[in-house]
C-alpha positions as YAML, in Angstrom:
chain: A
units: angstrom
residues:
- id: 1
  name: MET
  ca: [15.03, -0.01, -12.53]
- id: 2
  name: THR
  ca: [12.52, -1.12, -15.14]
- id: 3
  name: LYS
  ca: [8.85, -0.38, -14.79]
- id: 4
  name: ASP
  ca: [7.85, -4.04, -15.10]
- id: 5
  name: LYS
  ca: [9.52, -4.71, -11.76]
- id: 6
  name: ILE
  ca: [7.02, -2.55, -9.86]
- id: 7
  name: LYS
  ca: [3.56, -3.97, -9.30]
- id: 8
  name: VAL
  ca: [0.94, -1.61, -7.89]
- id: 9
  name: ILE
  ca: [-2.34, -3.27, -6.94]
- id: 10
  name: ILE
  ca: [-5.14, -0.70, -6.71]
- id: 11
  name: THR
  ca: [-8.50, -1.44, -5.10]
- id: 12
  name: ASN
  ca: [-11.44, 0.93, -4.80]
- id: 13
  name: ARG
  ca: [-13.27, 0.02, -1.57]
- id: 14
  name: GLN
  ca: [-15.58, 3.05, -1.46]
- id: 15
  name: LYS
  ca: [-18.51, 4.48, -3.43]
- id: 16
  name: ASP
  ca: [-18.52, 8.06, -2.08]
- id: 17
  name: VAL
  ca: [-16.11, 9.61, -4.59]
- id: 18
  name: ALA
  ca: [-15.96, 8.74, -8.28]
- id: 19
  name: ILE
  ca: [-12.41, 7.78, -9.29]
- id: 20
  name: PRO
  ca: [-11.40, 10.12, -12.15]
- id: 21
  name: THR
  ca: [-10.04, 8.67, -15.37]
- id: 22
  name: GLY
  ca: [-6.28, 8.36, -15.17]
- id: 23
  name: LEU
  ca: [-6.07, 8.42, -11.37]
- id: 24
  name: ARG
  ca: [-4.99, 4.79, -11.12]
- id: 25
  name: MET
  ca: [-2.22, 5.42, -13.67]
- id: 26
  name: LEU
  ca: [-1.12, 8.49, -11.70]
- id: 27
  name: VAL
  ca: [-0.92, 6.41, -8.50]
- id: 28
  name: ARG
  ca: [1.25, 3.86, -10.33]
- id: 29
  name: ARG
  ca: [3.47, 6.66, -11.70]
- id: 30
  name: CYS
  ca: [3.85, 8.13, -8.18]
- id: 31
  name: CYS
  ca: [4.88, 4.78, -6.70]
- id: 32
  name: THR
  ca: [7.39, 4.21, -9.52]
- id: 33
  name: ALA
  ca: [8.80, 7.74, -9.27]
- id: 34
  name: VAL
  ca: [9.39, 7.49, -5.50]
- id: 35
  name: LEU
  ca: [11.13, 4.12, -5.85]
- id: 36
  name: GLN
  ca: [13.30, 5.45, -8.69]
- id: 37
  name: MET
  ca: [14.19, 8.61, -6.75]
- id: 38
  name: GLU
  ca: [15.19, 6.46, -3.76]
- id: 39
  name: ASN
  ca: [17.23, 4.09, -5.98]
- id: 40
  name: PHE
  ca: [15.17, 1.14, -4.77]
- id: 41
  name: LYS
  ca: [16.74, -2.09, -5.99]
- id: 42
  name: GLY
  ca: [14.79, -5.15, -7.12]
- id: 43
  name: ALA
  ca: [11.19, -5.96, -7.87]
- id: 44
  name: ALA
  ca: [8.56, -4.34, -5.66]
- id: 45
  name: GLU
  ca: [4.87, -4.72, -4.91]
- id: 46
  name: ILE
  ca: [2.64, -2.06, -3.34]
- id: 47
  name: SER
  ca: [-1.06, -2.30, -2.56]
- id: 48
  name: VAL
  ca: [-3.14, 0.91, -2.72]
- id: 49
  name: SER
  ca: [-6.74, 1.04, -1.48]
- id: 50
  name: PHE
  ca: [-9.22, 3.89, -1.88]
- id: 51
  name: VAL
  ca: [-11.59, 4.06, 1.10]
- id: 52
  name: ASN
  ca: [-14.04, 6.56, 2.62]
- id: 53
  name: ASN
  ca: [-13.70, 8.54, 5.86]
- id: 54
  name: ALA
  ca: [-15.59, 5.97, 7.96]
- id: 55
  name: GLN
  ca: [-13.33, 3.14, 6.74]
- id: 56
  name: ILE
  ca: [-10.07, 5.03, 7.34]
- id: 57
  name: LYS
  ca: [-11.29, 6.15, 10.78]
- id: 58
  name: GLU
  ca: [-11.91, 2.50, 11.67]
- id: 59
  name: LEU
  ca: [-8.43, 1.48, 10.47]
- id: 60
  name: ASN
  ca: [-6.82, 4.41, 12.30]
- id: 61
  name: ALA
  ca: [-8.58, 3.39, 15.52]
- id: 62
  name: GLN
  ca: [-7.74, -0.30, 15.08]
- id: 63
  name: TYR
  ca: [-4.06, 0.05, 14.18]
- id: 64
  name: ARG
  ca: [-2.99, 3.40, 15.67]
- id: 65
  name: ASP
  ca: [-5.42, 3.89, 18.59]
- id: 66
  name: LYS
  ca: [-6.53, 7.18, 17.02]
- id: 67
  name: ASP
  ca: [-10.30, 7.37, 16.69]
- id: 68
  name: ILE
  ca: [-10.26, 10.05, 14.00]
- id: 69
  name: GLU
  ca: [-10.37, 10.28, 10.22]
- id: 70
  name: THR
  ca: [-7.07, 10.81, 8.46]
- id: 71
  name: ASP
  ca: [-6.07, 11.26, 4.84]
- id: 72
  name: VAL
  ca: [-3.69, 8.34, 4.33]
- id: 73
  name: LEU
  ca: [-2.32, 5.35, 6.25]
- id: 74
  name: SER
  ca: [0.79, 3.29, 5.48]
- id: 75
  name: PHE
  ca: [1.25, -0.31, 6.55]
- id: 76
  name: VAL
  ca: [4.83, -1.53, 6.05]
- id: 77
  name: MET
  ca: [5.26, -5.24, 5.29]
- id: 78
  name: MET
  ca: [8.65, -5.80, 6.84]
- id: 79
  name: GLY
  ca: [9.73, -9.02, 8.46]
- id: 80
  name: GLU
  ca: [11.42, -9.26, 11.84]
- id: 81
  name: ASP
  ca: [14.80, -9.38, 10.08]
- id: 82
  name: GLY
  ca: [14.31, -5.78, 8.89]
- id: 83
  name: LYS
  ca: [13.77, -6.88, 5.31]
- id: 84
  name: PHE
  ca: [10.60, -6.65, 3.25]
- id: 85
  name: ASP
  ca: [8.50, -9.78, 2.91]
- id: 86
  name: ILE
  ca: [8.89, -11.52, -0.46]
- id: 87
  name: ASP
  ca: [6.03, -12.59, -2.72]
- id: 88
  name: PRO
  ca: [6.82, -16.30, -3.22]
- id: 89
  name: GLN
  ca: [5.20, -16.33, -6.69]
- id: 90
  name: THR
  ca: [7.02, -13.32, -8.14]
- id: 91
  name: GLY
  ca: [10.05, -12.82, -5.91]
- id: 92
  name: ALA
  ca: [9.03, -9.16, -5.50]
- id: 93
  name: GLN
  ca: [9.58, -7.35, -2.22]
- id: 94
  name: ILE
  ca: [6.18, -6.56, -0.73]
- id: 95
  name: LEU
  ca: [6.60, -2.98, 0.52]
- id: 96
  name: GLY
  ca: [3.16, -2.74, 2.09]
- id: 97
  name: ASP
  ca: [-0.25, -1.15, 1.89]
- id: 98
  name: VAL
  ca: [-1.26, 2.44, 1.21]
- id: 99
  name: VAL
  ca: [-4.82, 3.38, 2.25]
- id: 100
  name: ILE
  ca: [-6.19, 6.71, 0.98]
- id: 101
  name: SER
  ca: [-9.45, 8.31, 2.11]
- id: 102
  name: MET
  ca: [-10.95, 9.67, -1.11]
- id: 103
  name: GLU
  ca: [-13.39, 11.83, 0.87]
- id: 104
  name: LYS
  ca: [-10.50, 13.42, 2.78]
- id: 105
  name: ALA
  ca: [-8.52, 13.83, -0.47]
- id: 106
  name: VAL
  ca: [-11.44, 15.79, -2.00]
- id: 107
  name: GLU
  ca: [-11.69, 17.96, 1.15]
- id: 108
  name: GLN
  ca: [-7.96, 18.70, 1.15]
- id: 109
  name: ALA
  ca: [-7.79, 19.40, -2.59]
- id: 110
  name: ASP
  ca: [-10.53, 22.01, -2.09]
- id: 111
  name: LEU
  ca: [-8.83, 23.38, 1.02]
- id: 112
  name: TYR
  ca: [-5.43, 23.76, -0.67]
- id: 113
  name: GLY
  ca: [-6.85, 24.91, -4.02]
- id: 114
  name: HIS
  ca: [-5.49, 22.18, -6.25]
- id: 115
  name: SER
  ca: [-6.80, 19.20, -8.18]
- id: 116
  name: LEU
  ca: [-7.89, 15.88, -6.72]
- id: 117
  name: GLN
  ca: [-5.20, 14.29, -8.90]
- id: 118
  name: ARG
  ca: [-2.47, 16.36, -7.23]
- id: 119
  name: GLU
  ca: [-3.80, 15.56, -3.76]
- id: 120
  name: VAL
  ca: [-4.01, 11.80, -4.37]
- id: 121
  name: GLY
  ca: [-0.58, 11.89, -6.03]
- id: 122
  name: TYR
  ca: [0.90, 13.73, -3.06]
- id: 123
  name: LEU
  ca: [-0.72, 11.34, -0.54]
- id: 124
  name: THR
  ca: [0.61, 8.38, -2.55]
- id: 125
  name: CYS
  ca: [4.16, 9.78, -2.58]
- id: 126
  name: HIS
  ca: [3.94, 10.58, 1.14]
- id: 127
  name: SER
  ca: [2.78, 7.08, 1.98]
- id: 128
  name: VAL
  ca: [5.33, 5.27, -0.22]
- id: 129
  name: LEU
  ca: [8.09, 7.25, 1.52]
- id: 130
  name: HIS
  ca: [6.69, 5.94, 4.82]
- id: 131
  name: LEU
  ca: [6.85, 2.40, 3.41]
- id: 132
  name: LEU
  ca: [10.54, 3.01, 2.71]
- id: 133
  name: GLY
  ca: [11.18, 4.07, 6.31]
- id: 134
  name: TYR
  ca: [10.77, 7.86, 6.20]
- id: 135
  name: ASP
  ca: [8.98, 9.60, 9.03]
- id: 136
  name: HIS
  ca: [8.08, 13.13, 10.07]
- id: 137
  name: GLU
  ca: [8.32, 12.99, 13.84]
- id: 138
  name: ASP
  ca: [10.69, 15.96, 14.06]
- id: 139
  name: ASN
  ca: [11.04, 19.13, 12.00]
- id: 140
  name: MET
  ca: [14.15, 18.06, 10.05]
- id: 141
  name: GLU
  ca: [12.58, 14.75, 9.05]
- id: 142
  name: ARG
  ca: [9.38, 16.57, 8.10]
- id: 143
  name: VAL
  ca: [11.28, 19.04, 5.89]
- id: 144
  name: ARG
  ca: [13.32, 16.25, 4.27]
- id: 145
  name: MET
  ca: [10.20, 14.23, 3.55]
- id: 146
  name: ARG
  ca: [8.33, 17.26, 2.14]
- id: 147
  name: GLU
  ca: [11.26, 18.05, -0.19]
- id: 148
  name: LYS
  ca: [11.21, 14.50, -1.54]
- id: 149
  name: GLU
  ca: [7.41, 14.57, -1.98]
- id: 150
  name: GLU
  ca: [7.56, 17.86, -3.86]
- id: 151
  name: ALA
  ca: [10.48, 16.67, -6.03]
- id: 152
  name: VAL
  ca: [8.37, 13.72, -7.18]
- id: 153
  name: MET
  ca: [5.29, 15.90, -7.72]
- id: 154
  name: ASP
  ca: [7.37, 18.34, -9.82]
- id: 155
  name: MET
  ca: [8.83, 15.44, -11.80]
- id: 156
  name: LEU
  ca: [5.28, 14.25, -12.57]
- id: 157
  name: GLY
  ca: [4.13, 17.72, -13.61]
- id: 158
  name: LEU
  ca: [2.01, 18.35, -10.49]
- id: 159
  name: PRO
  ca: [3.84, 21.15, -8.65]
- id: 160
  name: ALA
  ca: [2.44, 22.74, -5.52]
- id: 161
  name: SER
  ca: [-0.12, 25.47, -6.12]
- id: 162
  name: SER
  ca: [-0.21, 26.69, -2.54]
- id: 163
  name: THR
  ca: [2.00, 26.95, 0.49]
- id: 164
  name: TYR
  ca: [-0.15, 24.59, 2.61]
- id: 165
  name: VAL
  ca: [-0.66, 27.39, 5.13]
- id: 166
  name: ILE
  ca: [-4.26, 28.01, 6.13]
- id: 167
  name: GLU
  ca: [-5.01, 31.63, 6.96]
- id: 168
  name: GLY
  ca: [-6.79, 32.26, 10.26]
- id: 169
  name: ASN
  ca: [-10.06, 34.22, 10.47]
...
């Protein structure tokens, strides 16, 4: 798959967290790496939006009936036929929308002791896997998804720096 076949549209819809230099490129690299790892065929388009906690809480309440903040949401753009919608201008498959709370990403990067870049990269990989149909409803699916996320993060030079286990008091 060639890189010119993957279009990642990134929009910053928040003013609470400054977007570090290179973060948009990292998000594009994460999207591309996941699609390559999954042997995705054909042109693809993904929309990524950076929002704040209030905005993601509103989306979570509206679309998932969960009135809480979350770190990332995925909105798959699949037609009723089980196939992705097609952009009529480019012929690309529109995989869907990724929405990342930058405030939550900062909180989690601090919590897990790694960079904001790694956290946003991880959330991007996680969400793109959701766009491709992965889920984490049971333990086996969760483990499989985590392995794929970490494989991409390693490939991009952003390996895990913690075990994601929070010690109790």
